[in-house]
N, C-alpha and C positions, 0 to 999 in steps of 0.2 A: 870814255866817252869819245866811239866815231864820228870821225867828223865825215858824214857823208853830202856830196853832192848830186845833184842829180842834175842834167847841164843839157839844154836843148836848143833846139831853134826857132820854135815855136813863139805864135801869135799872142800869148794871154790874152786880152782883148778878144780876140772867137770869140764865136761862140758853138767852135767845134767840141763835137764827141776826147779828142784825145787831149786838149785842152784841161778838162775839167776830171779825165781821167791824169792829167799826173798831176794837181793839184792835188786830186785825195788822194793817192796816194806819197805825197808828201806831208801828209796834213797826217796820216798815218803813224808811215813812219816816226814822223815826232814825236810821239804817243810812247811809241819803246824807250826807255831811255837809258836804252846803248847808244841811242844815237844824236844827233843834232845838224839838222839839213840844210844844207845850203841849197834854190832854185838858185842856177846859173842862165839866163834866157840870154838870144840876143836880140829880144824886141827890144821896144823903145826902151828909150829915161823913164820912166812912168813917177811924175809927184807919188808921195804916201796917201794923199788921200785918193788917187786915183786907187791904186795898186790896192789901197782896202774898200771898195768900190765896186771892185775886179773880185772881191772874196767875199767881200758879204752878201752879192748879189749871187756864188756858188752857195753859199754856204758854209765858207773852208772856214777852218779856225785860225788863224794869226802865229801858228809858235814855231811856222820853221824860213829862215831868212830867207827874201829872193833882193837876186843883184841882178842886174838888167845892164848888159850892154852894149845899148843904143847903137846894132850894126845897121838897121836899120838908113840909120842917118848920111849913109852913105851914099854920096854925089853921084846922080843918077850918068854913067858915061857913054851910053848908048842909047837911042830912041827903039833901039829891036830887041822885045818884050825877049826873048828866050836866047838873047847876048846876057837882058841887064837879071837872068833870074842867075846865071851862071857865070856874074863879076860876086854876084850878090851873098851867093853860098859860099865863094872861096874867098870873098868877105866877111863871113860868120865864121868857115874853121879856122879862120887866120885869128881871130878878135880872140874865141874859146883858146886856142889852141894857144899868147900871148896870154887869155886868165890863167887856165891850167900850169904855166911854166912859174908863172909870178906868185901863187899859191900853191907853188907844190910841194914847201914844207905842212900845210895849215889843212894836205889832203890827206884823208884816212884810205875811201873807196871813191871813186868814179860810177852812175848809173847816170844811165840813158840807153831808146829808145830810138835815136833813129838814125838812122845807121849810114846817114847823110855829112853827118860829120865826124868825117870819121881821119881827119888830120891829128885833131886834139887826144883820141882816141888811142891811135897809135902810136902818139909819142908818150904817151902821161902813160900805155901798159909799157912796150918799147925801151924806152932812154930813162923814165922818172921812174919804173917797177912800181906804179900805184899799180893794184886793183882795180881792174875795173867788169863792170856787170850790166849785160846788155838783154833789155827786153824787148824782146821776140816775137813781132806780130801778121808776120806775114812768110809768105813765099814770092819775092815780088815777080809780075812779068816779065817785069823788060831785064832782058839778057846780063847788063853792064851795075842794076841797081842790083838786081840778083846776088850779082858777084862781090859786090862790099857788103852785103851781108852776109855770105858764104865765108872771108876771109874777116871781120869782125866776130865774126861765131866762132872762128878757129881760133882763138891771140885772145881769149876774152880770159877774165878768169874766170869766171859762170858766168851760163843761159841763163837765158827767165824763159819760158812761150806762156801762150795766152789759152793752146792749145794742147792737149794729148797726141795730136796728129802731126802739130808740128814740133814736138820736145823729138817724136820719133826720125822728123824728116831731117833735124839738123845734129842728134846724136852723132853721126857719120865725122860731123865736122870735131867738136865736144864731146868728155862723156860730164863732162863736171855741167849738168843741165839738169831742171826741174822746171816741173808743168803750172804754175800758178794764175788764175782767169781772170780778164782784164780789166771787169769790173766788182760790181759790189752795188748786194740788194739793201734798201733806205728804204721801212718802212715808213718812216717818220714823215716824210712826203706824204703816204698815203693816210695815215693818222691824223692829222691835223686838216685833214678838208671836214667839214659840220655841213657842206650838205649834200641832197636828198640829189638824184640822175632828173631829178626831173629838174631845179634850180638852175644845177650845172648845167645844162643844156640850152638852161632860160639865157642866164650869165655867159656864155661862150657863145649863143648865138649860133643854137645847132639846132635841129632838126630834131622837135620836143618828141611828137607819136610815130617817129619811124625804129627799125633798128637797124644800128649800130656798129661799122666793123671799125674800130681802129687801128692806127698803126705810126709810129714818129717815129722819125729819121731821117735816113737819105733817101731822095725819093728816085733820084737818076743815075750815077756810080759809084761803085765803089772806086776805092781807091788807086788800087787795080786797074782801073777802066773797064771792068764790069759790067755787068749788066746789075741793077740791087735787087730784079727777081718779085717789086712791083704789079709789072703791066701783066703777069698770069695770074694774077686778085682781082686783075679792073676784068679781066676777058668773063672770072667767074662770078663777078658778082653781075654782068651779062644775062646769066643761069639762075639766077635766083630769083623771089617775088621783089614786085617794085617796091616796098615799102624799105627793104633794104638800101643801106645808105652806107662808101665808102668816104669813111674822115682819116685822107693823109694829108701828118703834120713835118713842114718840115720846106717848101718851097724857098729856091733859092731867085729874087729877080723878079720883077714886074714881070716877063715875060713866060707867054702864055707855053705852058707847061708840058713834058710832052703825053704826059699818064693824060692829060686837058683834054691832048689831042686825039688819044687813042681810043678816052671816055667819047665823043662828038661821033667817028668812023663807028662807035658800038652802040649809036644812038642811044646812050649812056648818059649825057651831058649833067644832066641835073640832079641825079643817083653818085660824081665822083664831087670831091667836097676838098679840094690841095685847098692849102692853106699853109700860111709863111710860115717859117723857121716859129719857134719861142723862148722865152728869157725858160732853160731850168728847172727854175721852182717851179713855171707855171707848164709844167705837161704833167704831171699830173693830174692835175683838173681834169684837163681832156680827156685822157686816159680810162679818169672813173666813168663819163660819161655817157661811156660806151656798153656796147651791150660784149663785143666779142674782142678781144685784140689777137694779130697777127705778127709777124717773124716772118717774112721771105730770106729767099738764103741770103741770103747781103753778095750774092756772089759765087763761083764756085770753089774756091781756091784752099786747103785746108788751115791758115788763120783765119778765113772770114767766119767771125763766130759774134755776132748782131750782144753786143751794150745792154741790149733796150732786153734783153731775158732774161736779168735781175731786175729788172724794173719791174716788169710784167710780171714777177712772182709775188710781188709783196702786193699788187694793183685789187682783188680783191674781181677779179675778175679772170674767165677761162682764158686761155691760149690755143690757137689754132696757127702749127711752126713746120719750117719745112723741116725735110727729115735729112737733114746732113751731120757727115760728121761730127765736123766744129759744136752745133746745137743736139745733136743725140749727147755728148757727154754732160749736157745738166740737161734737161727736157728726157722726159722717159713717157712713151706713146700710152698714152689712155690710163696715164698714174698722174703726170704736173701736168701736161696739157694733149693732146690730139696730135700727132704728126705726117707726115702725107708726103704728094708723091708732090713737090711743090711745082714743077713741070706741066702739073695741069689743070686745066683751071674747073674741069669737072671735080677735079675731089677737092678741092679749095674749098666749092661751090658744097661740097658730100660734105665736106667737115660742118660747114656752116649750119646746115640743116639740121645732122644728127647734134646738135649744141641745141639746139633749138627746139630739139625735140624731144630733149632727155633733161629733163634740172636736176632729175639725181644724178647724175654724171657731172653736170656742171659744177654741182657744192663737191663732188668729191674730186674732185681736179682742183680745184681754186684752195680744198683744204691742205691736199698732199702741196700743193705751192708752197703755201705759206711755209711747212711747216721747211721745206726743202731748204727755203729759201734763209732760213738763221746758220745754216755751212756757209754760205757767203755774206759774211761784211766786211768791210773796211779791214778793221782791226784782225781778224782774219786772215787780210791776202796778207797784212803787212807783216804778222807772226811769220807765217810763210816764207817769207823774204827775207825775214833776221834772218830764220833756223836755215835757212840755201845759205845765207852771205857767210853767215858762220861758220859751217863746215866744209867751203870751200877750199 
């Protein structure tokens, strides 16, 4: 049995999608008998009860080991936020490096997705000769950051990209490369809901007699600092009948969101409901309470493949999505979704009208989406990763 070490600097208590993706990847890889998985993070040192609470909240099986290096306990040396971030990053790299050196005889391979933990990765591959596998999620806007991506993709034993477009982009750096989509469908999250749409809306304090357009995810900017594309949807809502309401789930903080300000400028504040982020386990209820689910572009770069695609496929709701290259790798126009020119508010409005006027099309889209979702399970994703690692 190979010792599979997934190393990261992520904060496990964060509710960001990358935390869930990391934990589910470890869980699903652990179910393959060929691997014993250890997740190593520079996060705070948790008690066993706290870690168990995090895994329970995400419905993650505790079938892999977790080791926390508690790097964030490093004393604050500067009041300057930017300088502190650099110091913290350096200390995270050093802590992970020492851990890899200490465990060198136990590690069969290292898996990672964060290019900023470059020091332990470089040392493991070039000095210790440990195979390293890089799960690449983006082409980064910052030139220095992207240079790290390029260097690590060149030296890695193998690269796993989350879109075919990214695979084509990085293939010139390393021919040992394969695409494995970044998330998976989880129908069980929707299957356990036993309330009607009306009952869900009452429970969640959502408008009971309106036509609801739902979206759960980033409401501001991507990791590359690109607009996520929700603003065009808001403009589109202003062109639809008054009973059409947009429900956006994912607001951070108590300050007025820029989309709320936009809705005021468009004089439709009562039709734009921007809600705070909710726990992963509760998202399915909000989506099930809506009539149509929307997927904005998530930025314009080749790695922007929204993980919500997989969640929406099993929701039992029709999907309208931005017609971008990463999204087209999973969604097909008028087969399992409607794909539109996401830069056009009128296109968003027209697609909503088309689905409202064509219940037969809605039924066909939902049926095909559920069928396609069977191709995208966490176990299938783990098997793809295993086959690639085995062949590299």
